[in-house]
VOGU-921853 format. One record per residue (C-alpha): residue in one letter; x, y, z. Coordinates in steps of 0.25 Angstrom, whole numbers, padded with zeros to 4 digits, always signed. Layout:
! residues N
aXYZ;...
! end
This chain:
! residues 558
m-0104+0001-0057;e-0090+0008-0057;q-0087+0021-0050;a-0086+0032-0060;p-0077+0044-0057;a-0083+0057-0051;s-0076+0066-0060;d-0074+0066-0076;r-0061+0070-0076;i-0051+0059-0081;e-0042+0060-0068;l-0030+0051-0066;a-0040+0043-0056;v-0050+0040-0067;v-0038+0034-0076;l-0033+0025-0064;r-0047+0021-0063;f-0049+0019-0078;v-0037+0011-0079;d-0041+0001-0068;i-0054-0001-0074;a-0049-0003-0088;t-0037-0013-0084;d-0048-0022-0075;a-0057-0021-0088;l-0046-0026-0097;a-0041-0037-0087;a-0056-0043-0088;a-0057-0042-0102;r-0042-0046-0105;e-0045-0060-0109;e-0059-0056-0116;i-0051-0046-0124;d-0039-0056-0127;t-0049-0066-0134;l-0055-0056-0142;n-0041-0055-0151;v-0042-0062-0164;y-0027-0059-0168;p-0017-0071-0166;v-0008-0060-0161;p-0002-0055-0148;d-0012-0046-0145;g-0023-0058-0144;d-0021-0054-0129;t-0027-0040-0131;g-0034-0040-0119;t-0022-0043-0111;n-0013-0031-0117;m-0023-0022-0116;y-0025-0024-0102;l-0009-0025-0100;t-0009-0012-0107;v-0020-0004-0097;s-0013-0012-0085;a+0000-0005-0087;a-0006+0008-0089;r-0015+0006-0075;e-0002+0003-0069;a+0006+0015-0073;v-0005+0026-0070;r-0008+0019-0057;t+0007+0020-0053;a+0008+0033-0058;a-0004+0038-0049;e+0001+0031-0037;q+0013+0039-0038;d+0004+0050-0039;a+0007+0055-0053;d-0003+0065-0059;r-0013+0063-0070;e-0004+0065-0081;r+0008+0057-0076;a-0002+0045-0073;l-0007+0046-0087;a+0006+0045-0092;a+0010+0034-0085;f-0003+0028-0090;a-0001+0030-0103;r+0014+0024-0101;g+0010+0013-0094;a+0000+0009-0105;l+0011+0010-0114;l+0022+0001-0107;g+0012-0010-0105;a+0005-0010-0119;r+0005-0024-0123;g+0001-0029-0137;n-0004-0022-0148;s-0017-0017-0142;g-0010-0014-0128;v-0001-0005-0136;i-0012+0003-0143;l-0019+0003-0130;s-0007+0010-0123;e-0008+0020-0133;m-0023+0022-0131;l-0021+0024-0116;g-0009+0033-0117;a-0017+0042-0126;i-0028+0043-0117;a-0019+0046-0105;r-0012+0057-0112;r-0024+0064-0116;i-0030+0062-0101;a-0016+0069-0096;r-0016+0081-0105;s-0031+0084-0102;t-0034+0097-0094;p-0044+0101-0085;e-0051+0110-0096;e-0055+0098-0105;r-0067+0090-0104;n-0063+0076-0100;a-0073+0069-0110;q-0065+0077-0121;v-0052+0072-0115;m-0055+0060-0115;s-0062+0058-0128;e-0049+0063-0134;a-0040+0053-0125;l-0049+0041-0133;h-0046+0048-0145;e-0031+0050-0144;a-0030+0037-0139;t-0037+0030-0151;e-0029+0040-0161;a-0015+0035-0154;s-0019+0020-0155;y-0022+0022-0170;r-0008+0029-0172;a-0001+0017-0164;v-0006+0006-0172;g+0001+0005-0185;r-0011-0001-0193;p-0023+0002-0186;v-0035-0008-0189;e-0050-0005-0186;g-0059-0015-0178;t-0047-0015-0167;m-0045-0007-0153;l-0043+0005-0162;t-0056+0005-0168;v-0063+0004-0154;a-0054+0015-0148;r-0057+0024-0160;a-0072+0022-0159;a-0071+0025-0142;s-0064+0038-0144;d-0072+0042-0156;a-0084+0041-0147;a-0077+0048-0135;l-0075+0060-0144;e-0088+0060-0148;r-0094+0060-0134;a-0084+0070-0129;r-0089+0081-0140;h-0103+0082-0131;d-0104+0091-0120;g-0104+0087-0106;v-0097+0073-0110;r-0089+0067-0099;a-0077+0058-0101;r-0086+0047-0096;d-0096+0049-0107;v-0083+0049-0117;f-0079+0035-0111;t-0093+0029-0112;s-0094+0034-0126;a-0080+0028-0129;a-0082+0015-0123;v-0096+0012-0130;a-0089+0016-0143;a-0077+0006-0140;r-0087-0005-0136;e-0095-0003-0150;a-0082-0002-0158;l-0076-0015-0152;a-0090-0022-0156;r-0087-0018-0171;t-0073-0022-0171;p-0078-0035-0178;e-0083-0027-0189;q-0070-0021-0191;l-0060-0032-0191;e-0062-0047-0198;a-0054-0054-0187;l-0063-0049-0177;r-0075-0052-0185;h-0071-0066-0188;a-0068-0068-0174;g-0080-0063-0169;v-0074-0053-0158;v-0071-0038-0155;d-0059-0032-0156;a-0049-0037-0144;g-0042-0023-0142;g-0055-0015-0144;r-0061-0024-0134;g-0050-0018-0124;i-0053-0004-0128;s-0067-0005-0126;v-0063-0012-0111;i-0055+0001-0108;l-0065+0011-0113;d-0076+0003-0104;a-0066+0005-0093;a-0064+0020-0095;e-0080+0021-0096;t-0082+0013-0083;v-0072+0022-0075;l-0078+0035-0080;t-0093+0031-0079;g-0094+0020-0069;r-0100+0011-0078;r-0096-0002-0084;p-0101-0003-0099;s-0109-0015-0104;p-0101-0023-0113;v-0102-0021-0129;t-0103-0035-0139;s-0097-0036-0150;p-0106-0043-0161;r-0100-0057-0159;r-0095-0058-0145;p-0097-0051-0131;v-0086-0043-0130;a-0087-0041-0115;a-0085-0056-0113;p-0074-0067-0116;v-0074-0073-0129;a-0068-0085-0136;a-0054-0084-0142;p-0057-0080-0156;v-0051-0088-0168;a-0041-0079-0176;p-0046-0075-0189;p-0041-0079-0203;a-0027-0071-0205;d-0034-0063-0217;s-0044-0056-0207;l-0033-0051-0198;e-0031-0036-0199;p-0018-0030-0202;h-0014-0028-0188;d-0015-0040-0184;l-0008-0054-0187;g-0012-0067-0196;p-0001-0078-0199;d+0006-0070-0208;g+0008-0057-0199;p+0020-0054-0190;s+0025-0064-0180;y+0029-0056-0168;e+0024-0044-0160;v+0034-0035-0155;m+0031-0025-0144;y+0041-0016-0136;l+0043-0002-0129;l+0050+0008-0136;d+0059+0020-0131;a+0059+0029-0143;d+0058+0043-0147;d+0044+0047-0153;d+0049+0050-0167;h+0055+0036-0168;v+0042+0029-0167;d+0036+0033-0181;r+0048+0026-0189;l+0046+0014-0179;r+0032+0013-0183;v+0035+0012-0197;r+0045+0002-0195;l+0037-0007-0186;a+0026-0006-0196;a+0034-0011-0207;l+0038-0023-0198;g+0024-0028-0195;d+0012-0024-0189;s+0002-0022-0178;l+0011-0010-0174;v+0008-0001-0163;v+0017+0009-0158;v+0013+0017-0146;g+0019+0027-0135;g+0026+0040-0136;e+0037+0049-0128;g+0047+0038-0131;l+0040+0027-0126;w+0032+0018-0136;n+0026+0005-0136;v+0028-0003-0150;h+0020-0016-0155;v+0021-0023-0168;h+0020-0036-0175;v+0031-0041-0183;d+0038-0052-0190;d+0053-0045-0186;v+0054-0043-0170;g+0068-0038-0173;a+0064-0027-0182;a+0053-0022-0173;i+0063-0021-0162;e+0073-0016-0171;a+0062-0005-0175;g+0061-0001-0161;i+0076+0000-0158;e+0077+0010-0169;a+0066+0018-0164;g+0071+0018-0149;r+0072+0007-0138;p+0062-0005-0138;h+0060-0011-0125;r+0051-0021-0118;v+0051-0029-0131;r+0039-0039-0133;v+0039-0049-0145;t+0028-0060-0147;h+0028-0069-0157;f+0013-0073-0162;a+0015-0088-0167;e+0017-0090-0151;q+0005-0084-0148;v-0003-0089-0159;a+0003-0104-0156;a-0001-0101-0140;r-0015-0099-0144;r-0017-0109-0153;a-0012-0119-0143;a-0020-0113-0132;e-0034-0115-0140;p-0035-0132-0137;a-0031-0130-0122;a-0042-0119-0121;q-0052-0130-0124;a-0048-0139-0114;g-0046-0132-0100;p-0036-0122-0096;s-0031-0112-0106;g-0024-0100-0108;r-0012-0095-0100;r-0010-0088-0086;v+0000-0083-0076;v+0001-0087-0061;v+0009-0077-0053;v+0012-0078-0039;s+0010-0064-0033;a+0016-0057-0020;g+0007-0046-0019;a-0007-0039-0022;g-0001-0029-0032;l+0007-0039-0038;t-0006-0049-0038;r-0014-0038-0046;l-0003-0036-0056;y-0003-0051-0059;e-0018-0052-0061;d-0018-0040-0068;a-0009-0047-0079;g-0019-0059-0078;a-0011-0069-0069;v-0016-0078-0059;v-0009-0074-0045;v-0005-0083-0033;a-0001-0076-0021;g+0012-0075-0016;g+0024-0068-0012;p+0034-0070+0001;g+0028-0076+0012;r+0016-0082+0003;r+0022-0091-0006;p+0010-0099-0016;s+0008-0112-0014;t+0010-0122-0026;g-0005-0125-0024;e-0008-0111-0025;i+0000-0109-0038;l-0006-0120-0044;d-0019-0116-0041;a-0017-0104-0049;i-0012-0112-0060;a-0024-0120-0061;g-0033-0108-0058;s-0028-0100-0070;g-0037-0108-0080;a-0023-0108-0089;h-0017-0118-0096;e-0004-0112-0096;v+0000-0105-0085;v+0013-0097-0080;v+0017-0097-0065;l+0025-0084-0059;p+0028-0087-0045;n+0037-0074-0043;d+0044-0080-0031;p+0055-0090-0030;d+0048-0097-0019;s+0035-0098-0028;v+0043-0105-0041;r+0042-0118-0035;a+0028-0119-0030;a+0024-0113-0044;r+0032-0123-0051;i+0024-0136-0044;a+0011-0130-0047;a+0015-0128-0062;g+0019-0142-0062;t+0006-0146-0056;a-0003-0138-0065;e+0005-0143-0077;t+0004-0159-0072;d-0011-0157-0065;l-0018-0148-0073;g-0011-0149-0087;l-0007-0134-0088;r+0006-0127-0092;v+0012-0120-0082;v+0025-0113-0081;v+0032-0106-0069;i+0041-0094-0072;p+0049-0094-0060;t+0048-0079-0056;q+0056-0075-0043;a+0048-0061-0041;q+0036-0055-0043;v+0041-0044-0053;q+0045-0057-0062;g+0032-0062-0062;l+0026-0048-0066;a+0037-0047-0078;a+0033-0060-0082;l+0018-0059-0082;a+0021-0045-0090;v+0026-0054-0102;h+0015-0064-0100;e+0009-0066-0114;p-0003-0077-0114;g-0003-0076-0129;r+0011-0082-0131;s+0015-0096-0130;f+0015-0101-0116;d+0030-0105-0118;l+0034-0091-0125;d+0025-0084-0113;v+0033-0091-0102;l+0046-0088-0108;e+0044-0073-0109;m+0038-0072-0095;t+0050-0081-0090;a+0059-0072-0097;t+0054-0060-0093;a+0053-0063-0078;r+0068-0068-0077;h+0073-0055-0084;a+0064-0046-0073;r+0076-0044-0064;h+0069-0043-0050;g+0072-0037-0036;a+0064-0032-0023;v+0064-0025-0010;t+0061-0031+0003;v+0065-0030+0017;a+0073-0041+0026;a+0064-0047+0037;k+0076-0054+0043;n+0091-0054+0045;a+0097-0062+0030;l+0109-0062+0024;t+0107-0058+0008;m+0115-0056-0004;a+0117-0042+0000;g+0120-0045+0015;w+0112-0045+0028;c+0100-0039+0030;e+0091-0035+0042;p+0076-0036+0045;g+0072-0022+0038;d+0083-0022+0028;v+0078-0018+0013;l+0082-0029+0003;g+0083-0028-0011;v+0082-0040-0019;i+0086-0042-0033;e+0082-0056-0041;g+0079-0062-0027;d+0091-0058-0020;f+0093-0049-0008;a+0103-0040-0014;v+0101-0025-0007;i+0099-0022+0008;g+0096-0008+0012;a+0088+0000+0021;d+0078+0008+0012;q+0069+0001+0002;y+0070+0011-0010;e+0085+0010-0010;v+0084-0005-0010;a+0074-0004-0021;t+0082+0005-0029;t+0095-0003-0028;v+0087-0016-0033;l+0081-0007-0044;q+0095-0004-0048;r+0101-0017-0047;l+0089-0022-0056;v+0090-0011-0066;a+0104-0011-0068;g+0103-0023-0076;g+0093-0017-0087;g+0079-0017-0089;e+0068-0010-0093;l+0056-0012-0082;v+0058-0010-0067;t+0046-0017-0060;i+0043-0013-0045;v+0033-0019-0038;a+0028-0011-0025;g+0025-0020-0012;e+0015-0016-0002;g+0016-0002+0002;a+0029+0000-0006;r+0023+0008-0018;d+0031+0020-0014;l+0044+0012-0015;a+0041+0005-0027;d+0038+0021-0034;r+0050+0026-0028;a+0059+0014-0033;a+0052+0016-0047;a+0055+0032-0048;w+0070+0027-0045;t+0070+0017-0056;e+0063+0028-0065;e+0074+0038-0061;h+0086+0030-0062;h+0082+0020-0074;p+0073+0029-0082;t+0074+0019-0093;v+0067+0008-0086;d+0053+0007-0084;v+0047+0006-0070;v+0034+0000-0066;v+0029-0001-0051;y+0018-0010-0047;d+0011-0013-0032;g+0013-0027-0029;g+0010-0027-0015;q+0020-0037-0011;d+0024-0038+0003;r+0038-0040+0008;y+0044-0033-0004;p+0042-0019-0005;l+0047-0019-0020;l+0048-0030-0031;l+0057-0025-0044;s+0060-0029-0057;v+0068-0026-0069;e+0065-0030-0082;
! end
């Protein structure tokens, strides 16, 4: 039994509680949802994409709350975090839903009944999701959302109804609609599964019900398989059973995603242009920032359409054939021992460990003064249960141990292991952010390696002894700024050294600054983030609590 809030009002504390439970619930259901997907396309990792989207929203709203933002500003951060963190078709749609809910809560007044506010928030989320999709198809997450919001509106019409009652009705309706999705889509009926995105929506609404009532709902079952239990990977149906928004052998070859800085009045023209190029079109956002998703054959034309509308950035292109080949190659291995792919990461702090584990990695404790042994890394590789393993040592001194462990695992265990020689924790974070299990192993390693290599990294630490550095002699207590592994700045004030390091890192260009706060250094990290936003307003900034010792700040620019 969970502890329900004492008040029915949708306050920021309730939102924070919701995102924690929703993220944990999606993490638990992620593999199940991934296996429900019946289409050989990138959103075969639907559960992972939805989980990453909600995780990004959680990090954003929690950061805002820790900076004493009021409810409205925190909710705005929540919506923006979901938009920036959205992954895949399902994640982009979900980000639009979460943004619509946040905006309705933010503009609510004390005079309004919370039941009415939340029912309207769910309704606006559904409407926004339908508008965002180029060609809506029933039997998908849109259908489940519609059933939930209709039930919420109907329940809210009655006197004395509270927000918790609205979410109970919405969650029940979502579970019932989810069970009916195989009746609406031939591909689902053929595979004997419910819709993956719809299952994700149901998990999120169940989390909301738990927050407001303290009850954990009983799982619903589909006509063919239990929704609450992992199922065997379905076989893709014949091409003629696929709906227009999904892909058969003759469909588009690439998934293209990017963030777009553009005036709102340019987006309608962009939608028309992209709709003519391909399918699975989803464009969400507003107020100058948009998240664009489309399946096309002509990648260049899709990006050029974004350039005509504004400034595309964080461009991601996925080749479907690579994913299909990887899945087919994995099928024989799945019957004979370790299968799938995992990432093993060396972590230098408790907060970093949480970030890595939330992203699905196997963590080995490490960091300055606590370098992991070859045996510890080998144990993590063997214990991952995967046939393909990527290792991120995140420290120059741990690279050799990781390579020895990888060679041993390949020789003795018959696994396929690659060590990406990441030199810093922030490089590991960057590499893990682009990890895609659905890609071929070689392509995944290539993308992770390139991303880690292009993440310029730095840090702030304090000298423990006299030493000669690139910046001159330092004495115990001096603040040292580290750039790409070298001590390049000596100062007396941690904030001044941090901003000097940031200025040098950003001077080479970049779109995203990541700041990882060490133990007891969150205030310093927030000040450094504020400085970056003031002096480099076009650069996005994210702050994480890493919990590492010896280094008050870890920094990177991508």
